[in-house]
VOZAMI-305630 format. One line per 10 residues: number of its first residue (from 1); their letters; for each residue x, y, z of C-alpha. Coordinates in steps of 0.2 Angstrom, whole numbers. Last residue first. Layout:
N
NUM	A	X:Y:Z  ... $
end
This chain:
349
349	SMWLQMRELM	-392:-404:-84  -398:-387:-79  -381:-380:-74  -372:-388:-89  -385:-381:-101  -382:-364:-92  -363:-366:-95  -366:-368:-114  -378:-354:-115  -367:-342:-106 $
339	WYSGLLLSFW	-351:-348:-116  -360:-345:-132  -366:-328:-127  -349:-323:-121  -342:-328:-138  -354:-319:-148  -355:-303:-137  -336:-303:-135  -334:-303:-154  -346:-289:-156 $
329	AVCRPMYNIY	-337:-279:-143  -320:-282:-150  -327:-276:-167  -335:-261:-159  -319:-256:-150  -308:-259:-166  -318:-248:-178  -310:-232:-172  -293:-239:-171  -294:-247:-188 $
319	VPFRRFGWLF	-299:-230:-196  -286:-221:-186  -271:-231:-193  -256:-222:-186  -261:-227:-168  -261:-245:-172  -245:-249:-163  -251:-239:-148  -266:-250:-147  -255:-266:-147 $
309	IILVLAFLFQ	-243:-258:-134  -258:-253:-123  -265:-270:-124  -249:-278:-120  -248:-267:-104  -266:-271:-100  -262:-290:-101  -246:-288:-90  -256:-278:-77  -269:-291:-76 $
299	GLEIGLNFGL	-256:-305:-74  -247:-295:-60  -264:-291:-52  -269:-310:-52  -252:-315:-45  -254:-302:-31  -271:-309:-27  -264:-327:-26  -249:-321:-15  -260:-312:-3 $
289	VSTVPFRTET	-273:-326:-2  -259:-338:2  -250:-327:14  -266:-324:24  -270:-343:25  -252:-348:30  -253:-365:38  -271:-370:31  -267:-368:12  -281:-375:1 $
279	SMNAMSGAFG	-275:-381:-15  -279:-384:-34  -297:-388:-37  -302:-375:-24  -292:-363:-35  -304:-363:-49  -319:-360:-37  -310:-345:-29  -306:-337:-46  -324:-339:-51 $
269	LGHFLGFSFV	-330:-331:-35  -318:-317:-39  -326:-315:-56  -343:-314:-49  -338:-299:-37  -329:-291:-52  -346:-289:-61  -352:-278:-46  -336:-268:-46  -337:-265:-65 $
259	VVCEQWIKPH	-355:-259:-63  -350:-247:-48  -335:-242:-58  -345:-238:-73  -356:-226:-63  -341:-218:-55  -334:-215:-72  -350:-208:-80  -359:-219:-91  -355:-223:-109 $
249	IDRIQLIATL	-369:-232:-119  -363:-233:-137  -376:-247:-140  -361:-259:-145  -352:-254:-130  -366:-257:-118  -370:-274:-127  -352:-279:-124  -352:-276:-106  -368:-286:-104 $
239	VITFAIAPEI	-361:-301:-114  -345:-301:-104  -354:-300:-87  -366:-314:-93  -351:-325:-96  -346:-323:-78  -364:-326:-72  -364:-342:-82  -348:-348:-72  -355:-343:-55 $
229	LNANLQFFGQ	-371:-354:-55  -362:-370:-60  -348:-365:-49  -360:-367:-34  -357:-354:-21  -347:-355:-5  -346:-343:10  -334:-338:23  -323:-353:18  -306:-344:17 $
219	SALTYTIGHA	-306:-345:-2  -323:-338:-3  -320:-323:8  -303:-319:-1  -309:-322:-18  -325:-311:-15  -315:-297:-9  -300:-298:-22  -313:-299:-36  -321:-283:-31 $
209	LTFSSLVWLW	-305:-273:-27  -297:-278:-43  -312:-274:-54  -314:-257:-46  -295:-253:-48  -296:-259:-66  -311:-247:-69  -302:-232:-60  -285:-234:-68  -292:-237:-85 $
199	RRMNTNATLL	-303:-222:-84  -288:-211:-80  -278:-219:-94  -292:-215:-107  -292:-229:-119  -311:-230:-120  -321:-246:-125  -305:-255:-128  -303:-257:-109  -320:-266:-105 $
189	VGLFLLHDFG	-320:-277:-121  -303:-283:-116  -306:-285:-97  -321:-296:-100  -311:-306:-113  -297:-308:-101  -308:-315:-88  -317:-327:-100  -299:-332:-107  -293:-338:-90 $
179	SLIHFFGEHL	-276:-343:-95  -268:-326:-91  -278:-325:-75  -273:-342:-69  -255:-340:-74  -252:-325:-62  -263:-332:-48  -254:-349:-48  -237:-341:-48  -242:-329:-34 $
169	FASLTGWANK	-249:-344:-25  -232:-353:-26  -222:-338:-22  -232:-334:-6  -232:-352:0  -213:-354:-3  -211:-338:7  -222:-344:21  -213:-361:22  -220:-375:12 $
159	LFVHETFTTS	-231:-389:19  -236:-397:3  -228:-396:-15  -240:-401:-28  -240:-412:-43  -252:-418:-57  -262:-402:-60  -268:-404:-78  -274:-422:-75  -280:-418:-58 $
149	IKALEADDGR	-274:-416:-40  -284:-407:-27  -274:-400:-13  -275:-400:6  -263:-394:19  -261:-398:37  -249:-392:51  -253:-397:69  -242:-412:69  -238:-416:50 $
139	RINFVYDEGL	-254:-418:40  -255:-421:21  -272:-421:12  -274:-426:-6  -291:-423:-14  -295:-430:-31  -297:-423:-48  -304:-426:-66  -298:-443:-69  -280:-448:-64 $
129	WNADVKLQVA	-270:-464:-66  -263:-459:-83  -257:-442:-75  -244:-451:-65  -244:-443:-48  -231:-432:-41  -231:-426:-23  -217:-415:-15  -217:-413:4  -209:-398:11 $
119	EILAEPSLKL	-194:-402:23  -195:-403:42  -196:-422:43  -182:-424:30  -169:-418:42  -174:-430:56  -172:-444:44  -188:-453:38  -193:-471:39  -208:-475:28 $
109	YRLWEIQLIP	-223:-486:32  -234:-492:18  -252:-499:19  -260:-503:2  -278:-508:1  -282:-515:-16  -300:-512:-21  -316:-521:-25  -330:-511:-30  -346:-504:-22 $
99	NQPDSSLVVA	-354:-490:-32  -369:-483:-24  -365:-490:-7  -347:-481:-8  -337:-490:6  -326:-499:-7  -324:-518:-4  -307:-523:2  -292:-534:-5  -276:-533:6 $
89	IQDDLVVGQE	-259:-525:4  -245:-523:16  -228:-514:14  -215:-512:28  -200:-501:33  -198:-492:16  -184:-480:18  -188:-462:14  -190:-452:-2  -176:-439:2 $
79	AGWSLRIAAD	-171:-424:-9  -183:-413:0  -196:-425:7  -202:-435:-7  -219:-443:-12  -222:-452:-29  -238:-461:-34  -239:-469:-50  -222:-478:-51  -223:-484:-33 $
69	LQRIIENKQL	-241:-490:-35  -236:-500:-51  -221:-508:-41  -233:-512:-26  -244:-521:-37  -230:-531:-46  -223:-536:-29  -240:-541:-22  -244:-553:-36  -245:-569:-25 $
59	QIKRTLGMGD	-254:-559:-12  -267:-554:-25  -270:-573:-29  -272:-577:-11  -285:-563:-8  -294:-569:-24  -295:-587:-18  -289:-599:-31  -303:-609:-40  -302:-599:-56 $
49	LSVDIDKFAQ	-309:-582:-50  -300:-571:-62  -290:-556:-54  -274:-558:-64  -264:-541:-63  -258:-536:-80  -261:-518:-78  -268:-510:-62  -282:-498:-60  -296:-511:-63 $
39	LPVNVLIVAK	-292:-517:-45  -298:-501:-37  -285:-492:-27  -286:-489:-8  -270:-481:-1  -264:-480:17  -248:-471:21  -238:-469:37  -224:-457:37  -209:-460:49 $
29	DELINVSAHG	-199:-452:63  -211:-441:74  -226:-444:63  -231:-438:46  -249:-443:41  -254:-446:23  -271:-441:15  -280:-445:-1  -298:-443:-7  -307:-448:-23 $
19	SSNLHANSDY	-324:-439:-27  -318:-432:-44  -315:-449:-51  -298:-458:-52  -295:-467:-69  -295:-485:-72  -304:-483:-89  -320:-491:-81  -320:-477:-69  -308:-476:-54 $
9	AFLCLSWFM	-310:-472:-35  -294:-469:-26  -300:-469:-8  -285:-460:-1  -272:-460:12  -279:-466:28  -273:-456:42  -261:-465:55  -259:-470:73 $
end
């Protein structure tokens, strides 16, 4: 009994497309892997039809094909990679009726030690074999975990313990917010509008609560919205916040918190959409959500801290401090408008 590992669908440049799927099943003493890879993914493999049957020609090149697969897809259980019991390859036609292509089907059986069977599983994929992303699913008994691998996310550790899951998702959340320039721009224009610490505490708490709610619900599958709708909405929150600042509209704190909370709901959906391209933890769902939200908050706190230090450094130059909120607002308005139009074009295309 085994799961099929992956329909690796490639474009003309031998890259995986976004609809690729992968899986591996870990049994009592071995792992069984089945990989389908389009022929054009391989280098220096002769597939010409010169009188010799393609199946026979592929079998003659079996060692080179397996060598390339070994180099591109690497699985390890702790420090162990397993002992190869058997390798089989065959030529098959993809099941996609819209784009039927010839593929190499690779079946591998790996012998694993009892100690390795309980270890987390490390996956590393050569970025040259990847397109946008593909789904990789690993199952061990009742435990399963799914991750999406991409050119910017070429490795993942599966089946971690609870602490490993918490630390991994905390890391993802921390770096996700710090690399999410649209989220940071929203926070920047929001916080520079008024540097009152009491206000900062209320608006940041409102933003945190809102994106925590929608991220949690979306990541656990309670609802899903198209990213092509969410991304323009996030850009719109930047634009509207900037306009409020430019027009010197300063609502009461409770009114501003309501607005920020509403905007934060969309940002949380954006977080969930981005993390859907990385991993879905099914063993410790609460731990994964907690870790990611904690990471977001740590990154958010660091950004606010850096902003405080920056503003403190300019306190001796009141002219610059007075003009800074408006400059940030205009910059946010221009960049946010550009993002909104760009993302709307993608949505409409």
